[in-house]
N, C-alpha and C positions, 0 to 999 in steps of 0.2 A: 660639749660632746656632743654630737649630735648620732643618735640612737634610732634603726629602724627596729620593732618587734615584728615578725611574722611566725602566728601562731594562733590555730583555727580555732582553740579552747576559749573562748572570749572573756571569761572571768580570770584565766591562769593568765591573758595576755594585758589587761586591765588591770592586775594586781604586780605584774612586770613593771605596766609603766608609769604608773604609780611612785614604786620602791625608788625606781630610777630617775623618776624628775625631784624623789625627795633628795636623791643624791647631788641635783643638781644639774644635771643632764637633760636635752632637750629630746623628748621621745614622740618618734609617732609609730602607728599600729596599722599593722594589714594581717585580715582574718584569713586571709589567703591567698597561696600563689600568684594567681596573676595580679593581684593589687599590689603584692608585694615585691612585683616586678615592675611593675607599672610607677611605683614610689623610688624604687631604687635607680630607676634608670635618668630621674630627673633631677635627684636632691643628691648632693655628695655626702654620705653616712658615712661614720669613722666606723662604726659596728654594727652589722646587721645580727642580732637574734634571731636564730631562726630553727624553726621547729621542723623537723626531716618528714614526717608522716602528714603534710598536709593533702590534703581535698584539690581536685584540678591539678595544676602544675605545683608537683611533688617541691620538697624544700631542696633535695638533690638535684634537681632541674635548675632550680633559681640559685644554687649555689656555683653552679655551672657557668650560669650567664654573667651572674658578676663575677666568677673568676675572669672568664673569656673579654670580659669588658675591660679588662686591665685596670681597675680602680686600684686604689688604694684602701679602700672598705677590707673592714675584717670581718670574719665570720663566724659566730659560736653555734655550734649545731645543740639542739635541746632534742632528746627523743626519751621514748619510753623506755629503749632497749640498750641496756648499758656493756653486752659482754665486749669482750677485746676485737672479736671479727668487725663488729659495727660499726667502734670506734675506728680501727681501719681503715674502715670502706667509707665512713665521713671522711675523716682527713686525706683518703686519697681523692678525695672530689677536689679538693679546692680548701676545704673548711680550716681555720687557723688554730679553731681548739671546739671541744667535743665535751658538754654535761649531758649526765644521764636523768631521768626526771624521776624519782622524786629528786630536786636539789634542795640547796641552803642558802638563802637566798644573800646572803653575805658573800658566798664562793662565788656567786655569778657576778655579783657589785665587784669584788676582785679583779675575775679571770675579763670581765667587759672594761674596766681600766687599765687591765695591762694590753688587752688586743688595742684601744686605744691610743694608748702611746704607738705602736708602733705602726699606727695610720697615717701619724703626720710626724712631718721629719724631727729627729729625735732634740729636745730642748732641755735645759738643766731641772733638776727633781725641784729645784726652788726658783721663781721667778725674783728680780733684783732691780732696780731702776731707783736712784737715788735712793732715799732713805724707807721705800715704798718696797717689804718685803709680801710676795705672794707665796702657799704652799697649798697646792696642787692635792695632794694628798691628805692633809689634814683639812682643810677647804679652810683656810685661816690668810689674813692678812695683816699686815701690821704698817705702822707708818710711823719712824722714829722710835722705833721699840714701842708704842702701844697700842693694842688693838682694834680693829675698824672692822665694826660688826658691819655687813653688805649681806642685802638679799641674796639670791640665788641668781638674778638674772642681771645685778650689779656685780658678783664675784666671775660672773662667763665673761662678761662686757670685758672685767677689767684683763684677765687672763688671756683674751685672745687680743687684745692690744699689747701686752706685756711681753705674751710671746712672739708677734709678729716681728720684734727685733728694729724698732722705730720707722719699720714699712705703715703704708697708709694702710688704714680697713675701712671700707665701704660703710653706709649703713646695712645696705642690703647684705652683704658677707656677716654683718655681725646680725642679723637677722636671722639668717641660714645656720649661723654656727650656734647662735646661744637661744633662739626662741626654737618653736616646733610649728607644723604644717598649719596648725589654726592661729597664728600671727596674720594680721592684716598689714600686709604690706604697705598700706596706706596711710596707717597711722605716724605717729609723734611719738610710737611706743621707745623708739632708740633714744633720739634725741632727750625723750624725758629721763628715760635711766640713766644716761652719759650726765643730766643736771646733777641729778640726786649723789648719782659716784662721785662727782666732783668736789659736791659741797660734802660729802661724809670723809672722805681723802684730804681736806682742806687747802690753808697756803703752806708753799707756791704751788701751783697747779702744775700737773706735770701731763694732762690729756689735751693735746691740742687740735682745734678746728682746723679741718684742711678746709677751706669752702670750696664744694664743690664735689669733692672727693670722699670725703671721710673723716676719720678721725685716725690720731697716730700717740704715742708716747715714744719721744726721741730718748734714744739711747742715752744721753748725755743729760736728759730733764733733770732740773734742780739744780745743775752744775754752775758754780761759778762761773761770770764771764773772762777770759784769756785778758791777761794787762794788757794795757795800747802802747 
């Protein structure tokens, strides 16, 4: 899940980013409305965590820009004021959710995850191909009933590939969906991550390389060949 945090209180923005990254999300940060607008215009984010009280371009205006763009990006507004009138005002701008400061971080995580599910086509709560089972909510993976310990990036790559329903996913898309803006697009990081993921999942392999295009997990991966 790719997240953008737009918050001018830098310590708070950085703390939220660290926490969401620990939850396995790819997180970018902007400390003002203009930077947030630039980032949201060039990157497809699942969720924008947006402070309403920003200097320069306000959070209200940035919310309007995101909504008017027609993107599937979901917006959760943060504000120091949590009155009913403020919540109604924020939601009327097109925000999907509204959270008053101070807030409990687990609640923010739960709301971000809920909005993230709405930002992408609906998928089952548990992803299964052959004997591989991935549970996004529990952040767990099993193969043949045995747990598979994955890093956050390996988990993210596997989740994107399984959610693609057999379609090919390019290295560029994996980089965009699983890593953040600090990732170097010219490195071999995706290839290396897929290689270690394959080793951890074991045989028979379920991740196919499509030369010149990317990677995929066929919906019938691991199936026995049909009798001739």
